[in-house]
N, C-alpha and C positions, 0 to 999 in steps of 0.2 A: 477111388475113382480118378481116372485121368482128368487133369484140369481142362483140357480142350473139350473132352466129352461133356464135362460138367457145364462149361460155358455154353456149349452148343445146345445142351438140354435147356438151360435157362433161357437162351435166346428163342428156342422153339416154343417154350411155354409162353413167353411174352408175346410172340407173334400170334399164337393161338388165342390168347386173351384179347388181343387187339381185334382179331377177326371175329371172335364171338361178340365183342362189343358192337362191331359194325352190323353183324347179322341181327342182333337183338334190336338195334336201332332201326334197321330197315323193317323189322316186324312190329315196330312201334311198341316194343317192350322196353321202355326207357329206363325203368329201375334196374333191370338186369343188364342193360347196355352200360349204364353208369357203373354198376358193380364191377363188370369186367374191364371197363376202361380204367377205373381206379387201380385195379390189380395190375394191369399193363403199365400204367404210369408209375406205380411204386417200383415195379421191377426195372423199368427203364432208368429211373433215378438211381437205384441201387447199382445198376450196371455202370452208369456214368461215374458214380462215386468210386467204384472199384477200379475203373480205368484210370481215373485221376490219381488215386492212391498209388497204383502201380507205376504211373509215369513219374510221380513225385519221388518214389523210392529209387527209380532208375536215375533221376537227376541228382539226387543226394549221393548215390553211389559214385556216379561220374565225377561229381564235385570232390569227393574224398580222394579219388584216384588222382585227379589233377592237382589237388592240394599236396598230396604226398610227393608227386613228381616235382613240384616247385620247391618243396622243402629239400628234396634230394639235390636238386640243381643248386640251390642256395648254399647248402652244406659243402658241395664240391667246389663252388667258387670261393667260399671262405677258407676251405682247406688249401686251395692253390695259393691264396694270398698269404697264408701263414708261413 
């Protein structure tokens, strides 16, 4: 499955759970409201975790690229001195 579709489906599921929680709360069905709110909350936390992991992966990759560039520059400077 395409990642964007999967993320969109997860987001839509979380939104639906949030809306269900609000509907059940308005109907004074508090146990059901709490159940759906917990499901929404768990999905929201998971989504934030995945976003942070993706950002961390990107930062680490960028760091490795910059580190390699610095090593190359240092090697070229040392080569010129020799």
